[in-house]
C-alpha positions as CSV (number, residue, x, y, z in Angstrom):
1,M,174.4,-79.5,-59.8
2,M,172.1,-77.0,-61.7
3,H,171.9,-76.4,-64.7
4,G,170.0,-73.5,-66.6
5,V,169.4,-69.5,-66.2
6,L,168.4,-67.5,-62.9
7,N,166.5,-64.0,-63.1
8,I,168.3,-62.7,-60.1
9,Y,167.0,-58.8,-59.1
10,K,170.6,-57.2,-58.3
11,E,169.9,-55.1,-55.3
12,K,172.2,-51.4,-55.0
13,G,175.3,-51.9,-53.2
14,F,176.4,-55.1,-54.6
15,T,178.5,-55.2,-57.6
16,S,177.8,-58.5,-60.3
17,H,180.4,-60.4,-58.7
18,D,178.8,-59.9,-55.4
19,V,176.2,-61.9,-56.9
20,V,178.2,-64.7,-58.2
21,A,179.6,-65.1,-54.9
22,K,177.1,-65.1,-53.1
23,L,174.5,-67.7,-55.0
24,R,177.7,-70.2,-55.1
25,R,176.8,-70.0,-51.6
26,I,173.9,-70.7,-51.3
27,T,173.5,-73.2,-54.1
28,G,177.1,-75.1,-52.9
29,Q,177.8,-74.9,-56.5
30,K,180.9,-73.0,-57.6
31,K,179.7,-73.1,-62.1
32,I,178.3,-70.2,-62.0
33,G,178.6,-67.0,-63.9
34,H,176.7,-63.2,-64.8
35,T,176.2,-62.1,-68.0
36,G,176.9,-58.1,-67.9
37,T,177.9,-56.6,-65.1
38,L,175.8,-53.7,-63.6
39,D,177.5,-50.7,-61.9
40,P,177.5,-51.3,-57.5
41,E,174.5,-48.4,-57.2
42,A,172.6,-49.7,-60.4
43,E,169.7,-52.8,-59.6
44,G,167.8,-54.4,-61.5
45,V,167.7,-57.4,-63.6
46,L,170.9,-59.6,-63.7
47,P,170.7,-62.9,-65.1
48,V,173.0,-65.4,-63.6
49,C,174.0,-68.6,-65.3
50,L,174.6,-71.7,-63.6
51,G,176.1,-75.4,-64.2
52,K,176.0,-75.9,-68.2
53,A,174.4,-72.1,-68.6
54,T,177.7,-71.0,-68.0
55,R,178.2,-71.7,-71.7
56,L,175.7,-69.3,-72.7
57,C,177.2,-66.1,-71.1
58,D,178.9,-64.8,-74.0
59,M,175.9,-65.4,-76.2
60,L,173.1,-63.5,-73.5
61,T,175.9,-60.7,-73.6
62,D,174.4,-60.2,-77.1
63,K,171.1,-59.4,-76.4
64,D,169.2,-55.8,-76.2
65,K,168.4,-54.3,-72.3
66,T,165.9,-52.3,-71.4
67,Y,166.6,-49.5,-68.4
68,E,165.1,-47.1,-66.6
69,T,166.8,-43.9,-65.5
70,V,166.8,-40.3,-64.5
71,L,168.8,-37.9,-66.0
72,L,170.2,-34.9,-64.1
73,L,170.8,-32.1,-66.0
74,G,172.9,-28.6,-65.1
75,Q,176.0,-31.2,-63.8
76,A,178.6,-33.0,-65.3
77,T,181.0,-35.5,-63.5
78,D,183.9,-37.0,-63.8
79,T,182.0,-40.6,-63.5
80,Q,179.2,-39.4,-65.4
81,D,176.6,-40.2,-62.8
82,C,176.0,-38.9,-59.1
83,T,178.9,-40.8,-57.8
84,G,181.7,-39.2,-59.2
85,K,183.6,-35.8,-58.5
86,I,181.5,-32.5,-60.2
87,L,183.2,-31.2,-62.6
88,T,180.6,-28.4,-63.9
89,Q,177.2,-26.9,-62.5
90,K,175.1,-25.1,-64.6
91,D,172.2,-23.0,-64.8
92,T,168.7,-24.8,-66.2
93,S,166.5,-22.3,-65.9
94,F,166.6,-21.5,-69.9
95,L,165.4,-24.8,-71.0
96,T,161.9,-25.9,-71.5
97,E,160.5,-28.8,-71.5
98,D,159.4,-29.0,-74.8
99,Q,163.3,-28.4,-76.1
100,V,164.1,-31.1,-73.6
101,K,162.1,-34.1,-74.4
102,A,163.1,-33.3,-78.8
103,E,166.7,-33.3,-77.6
104,V,166.6,-36.4,-75.6
105,L,164.4,-38.5,-78.4
106,S,167.1,-37.1,-81.0
107,F,169.1,-39.9,-79.6
108,Q,167.2,-43.1,-81.2
109,G,168.2,-44.7,-83.5
110,E,172.5,-45.6,-83.9
111,Y,175.1,-42.9,-83.2
112,E,178.5,-43.1,-81.7
113,Q,179.2,-43.0,-78.3
114,I,182.8,-42.9,-76.3
115,P,182.9,-45.7,-73.5
116,P,183.5,-43.4,-70.0
117,M,186.9,-43.5,-68.7
118,Y,184.6,-45.2,-65.5
119,S,183.6,-48.5,-67.1
120,A,185.2,-52.1,-67.2
121,L,186.4,-52.3,-70.5
122,K,190.1,-53.0,-70.8
123,I,192.8,-51.3,-73.4
124,N,195.8,-53.2,-73.4
125,G,194.9,-55.3,-71.1
126,K,194.2,-52.9,-68.5
127,K,190.6,-52.3,-67.3
128,L,189.3,-48.4,-67.9
129,Y,188.3,-48.1,-64.6
130,E,191.4,-49.4,-63.1
131,L,193.0,-46.8,-64.8
132,A,190.9,-43.9,-64.1
133,R,191.7,-44.6,-60.7
134,D,195.2,-44.0,-61.0
135,G,194.2,-40.2,-61.8
136,K,194.6,-41.6,-66.2
137,E,192.7,-40.9,-68.6
138,V,193.6,-42.9,-72.1
139,E,192.0,-42.0,-75.7
140,R,188.9,-44.6,-75.9
141,K,187.5,-44.6,-79.6
142,P,183.8,-43.8,-80.5
143,R,181.7,-47.0,-81.2
144,K,178.3,-47.5,-82.5
145,V,175.3,-48.1,-80.8
146,R,172.0,-48.3,-81.1
147,I,168.9,-46.6,-78.8
148,H,166.0,-48.5,-80.5
149,Q,163.6,-46.7,-78.4
150,I,163.5,-43.8,-75.5
151,R,159.8,-43.6,-73.5
152,I,159.5,-40.2,-71.7
153,L,157.8,-40.9,-68.4
154,D,158.5,-37.5,-66.6
155,V,159.9,-34.5,-66.7
156,S,160.6,-32.5,-63.7
157,L,163.6,-30.4,-64.9
158,P,166.4,-30.6,-64.4
159,R,164.8,-34.0,-64.0
160,V,164.0,-35.9,-66.7
161,R,163.1,-39.8,-66.0
162,M,163.3,-42.1,-69.3
163,E,162.9,-45.8,-70.5
164,V,165.3,-46.8,-73.3
165,T,165.7,-49.9,-75.0
166,C,169.4,-50.2,-76.6
167,S,171.8,-52.6,-77.9
168,K,174.4,-54.5,-76.3
169,G,177.3,-52.2,-75.3
170,T,175.0,-49.0,-74.9
171,Y,175.9,-47.4,-71.8
172,I,173.2,-45.0,-70.1
173,R,175.9,-43.1,-67.9
174,T,177.2,-41.8,-71.5
175,L,173.8,-41.2,-72.9
176,C,172.7,-39.1,-70.2
177,Q,175.8,-37.1,-70.4
178,D,175.7,-36.6,-74.6
179,I,172.4,-35.3,-73.9
180,G,173.1,-32.5,-71.5
181,E,176.2,-31.8,-73.5
182,K,173.8,-31.4,-76.6
183,L,171.3,-29.4,-74.4
184,G,174.3,-27.1,-73.5
185,C,174.5,-27.4,-70.0
186,G,176.1,-30.7,-69.0
187,G,174.2,-33.7,-67.9
188,C,174.6,-37.5,-65.3
189,M,172.9,-40.2,-64.7
190,E,171.2,-40.2,-61.3
191,S,169.5,-43.7,-60.8
192,L,169.6,-46.5,-63.2
193,V,167.0,-49.6,-62.9
194,R,167.6,-52.7,-65.4
195,T,164.0,-53.8,-66.0
196,R,164.8,-56.4,-68.8
197,V,167.1,-58.4,-70.2
198,E,165.6,-60.2,-73.0
199,R,163.0,-62.5,-71.8
200,F,163.8,-61.8,-68.6
201,T,161.7,-58.8,-66.3
202,R,161.9,-56.6,-63.0
203,E,158.7,-58.1,-61.9
204,E,160.0,-62.9,-61.9
205,G,163.5,-61.3,-60.6
206,L,164.3,-62.7,-57.3
207,T,166.9,-60.7,-55.2
208,L,169.6,-63.0,-53.3
209,A,167.4,-63.4,-50.3
210,R,164.6,-64.8,-51.9
211,A,166.8,-67.1,-53.8
212,G,168.3,-68.3,-50.8
213,E,165.0,-68.8,-49.1
214,E,164.0,-71.0,-52.1
215,M,167.0,-73.0,-52.1
216,E,166.4,-74.2,-48.6
217,A,162.7,-75.2,-49.4
218,G,163.7,-76.9,-52.9
219,T,162.0,-74.8,-55.2
220,L,164.8,-72.6,-56.6
221,A,165.6,-75.3,-59.3
222,A,162.4,-74.6,-60.9
223,R,163.2,-71.4,-61.1
224,L,165.8,-71.9,-63.8
225,V,165.2,-71.6,-67.9
226,P,166.7,-74.5,-69.3
227,V,169.5,-74.4,-71.6
228,D,168.1,-74.9,-74.4
229,R,165.4,-72.8,-73.7
230,M,167.9,-70.0,-74.1
231,L,168.4,-70.5,-77.8
232,D,164.8,-71.0,-78.4
233,G,164.2,-69.2,-82.4
234,R,167.1,-72.4,-83.6
235,T,165.2,-75.3,-85.1
236,R,165.6,-78.4,-83.3
237,V,166.7,-81.2,-84.7
238,Y,166.6,-85.0,-83.4
239,L,169.5,-87.5,-84.6
240,K,170.1,-91.0,-85.0
241,P,171.7,-92.9,-82.9
242,A,175.2,-93.3,-84.8
243,A,174.9,-89.7,-85.4
244,A,174.4,-88.6,-81.7
245,K,177.3,-90.7,-81.2
246,A,178.9,-88.8,-83.5
247,V,178.5,-85.6,-82.5
248,R,178.7,-85.8,-78.6
249,N,182.3,-85.6,-79.7
250,G,182.2,-82.5,-82.1
251,N,182.2,-84.6,-84.9
252,P,179.5,-83.6,-88.3
253,F,176.7,-84.7,-89.2
254,W,174.9,-85.0,-92.4
255,P,170.9,-84.2,-93.1
256,G,170.8,-88.3,-93.6
257,D,171.8,-88.2,-90.3
258,I,168.4,-86.6,-89.0
259,L,165.6,-88.3,-87.3
260,W,163.0,-85.1,-87.8
261,Q,163.4,-81.7,-86.7
262,G,161.1,-79.5,-85.3
263,E,157.8,-79.8,-86.7
264,N,158.9,-80.8,-90.6
265,H,161.1,-83.7,-91.6
266,F,162.8,-81.6,-93.5
267,Q,164.0,-77.9,-94.4
268,D,166.2,-75.6,-96.7
269,W,168.9,-74.8,-94.3
270,Q,170.7,-71.4,-94.8
271,D,174.5,-71.0,-94.5
272,K,175.4,-70.7,-91.2
273,E,172.1,-70.6,-89.6
274,E,172.0,-72.4,-86.3
275,A,170.4,-75.6,-85.1
276,R,169.9,-77.1,-81.1
277,V,171.2,-80.5,-81.3
278,Y,168.9,-83.3,-79.8
279,D,169.6,-87.1,-79.6
280,E,166.8,-89.7,-80.7
281,N,165.5,-90.0,-76.6
282,R,165.3,-85.5,-76.3
283,N,168.2,-85.1,-74.6
284,F,170.0,-81.7,-75.4
285,I,173.5,-81.9,-77.4
286,A,175.4,-78.7,-78.5
287,V,174.5,-76.3,-81.3
288,Y,175.6,-76.4,-84.9
289,A,175.3,-75.1,-88.1
290,W,174.6,-75.7,-91.2
291,Q,177.9,-75.3,-93.5
292,E,176.6,-74.5,-97.6
293,A,179.7,-75.8,-98.7
294,E,180.3,-78.7,-97.3
295,Q,176.8,-79.5,-96.8
296,Y,176.9,-80.9,-93.0
297,F,176.3,-79.6,-89.9
298,K,179.4,-77.9,-88.0
299,I,179.8,-77.4,-84.3
300,V,179.4,-74.3,-82.6
301,K,178.9,-74.9,-79.2
302,M,179.0,-78.1,-77.2
303,F,176.1,-78.4,-74.1
304,F,177.5,-82.1,-73.5
305,D,179.2,-83.4,-70.7
306,R,181.0,-86.0,-69.9
307,P,181.7,-87.4,-67.4
308,E,179.5,-84.8,-65.6
309,S,180.9,-82.5,-62.5
310,D,179.7,-82.5,-59.1
311,N,180.2,-78.6,-58.8
């Protein structure tokens, strides 16, 4: 079984679930999961977790992402992109390039965004897009999102091509609609490419066809980012044999159980600060967090399996 995170470049026409299903056939293993959906008509970076790395899926969805998108002004749709039913069409001849640029850039920072009806977000256990397909619309509460940066790449009115770096939970379709509403003409998303998720970029992404070729050639495993490397930024802690055995069962450990940590033998830990925990032979076991009140380390997530599964 392979363990790690693979940078897949999702092409148009595939759902995120399609990617997982096809990779299961390519690799011959069942334990695979994706780290966040991309619409079928969108393309770009989709990190996929294999084996033990599936336990990272919820941790990776929190990462900032970068998109390249085209905003079409003067048209609003029920899906907030060009695949939906046109609700309104308005003249955009009154817009100036400077006016459009100023309004687009005004969305940088934190703002409240109402999730679209055509989304996988669940309300009362039901996905919004399922309700929307049944002709139903429900109230959605605004959520705070953060637009870290917008780079305007080209303005050819009524279109604006831009690069957006944003926090988790941001809908680029909704951003496009909100910009159009603020400009008084409406707007929708014409195209979307996700160019980066954390360390993964589109330049290094593998299409499904390429992943299949590399699997046949025996080189796909080398493309995986190891599980513990996805947790860079957390100090490495190496334990004495007895403590490592206890940790494999999820038990806490104390500073005195540490052989060494990172480059230092000692460190002042902050409350809830997380560490990557290894045994004396450098085998990765789990993520633990320092508990200031108890003065010990408590388990956050286990990555050690016993026995190892074959699929």
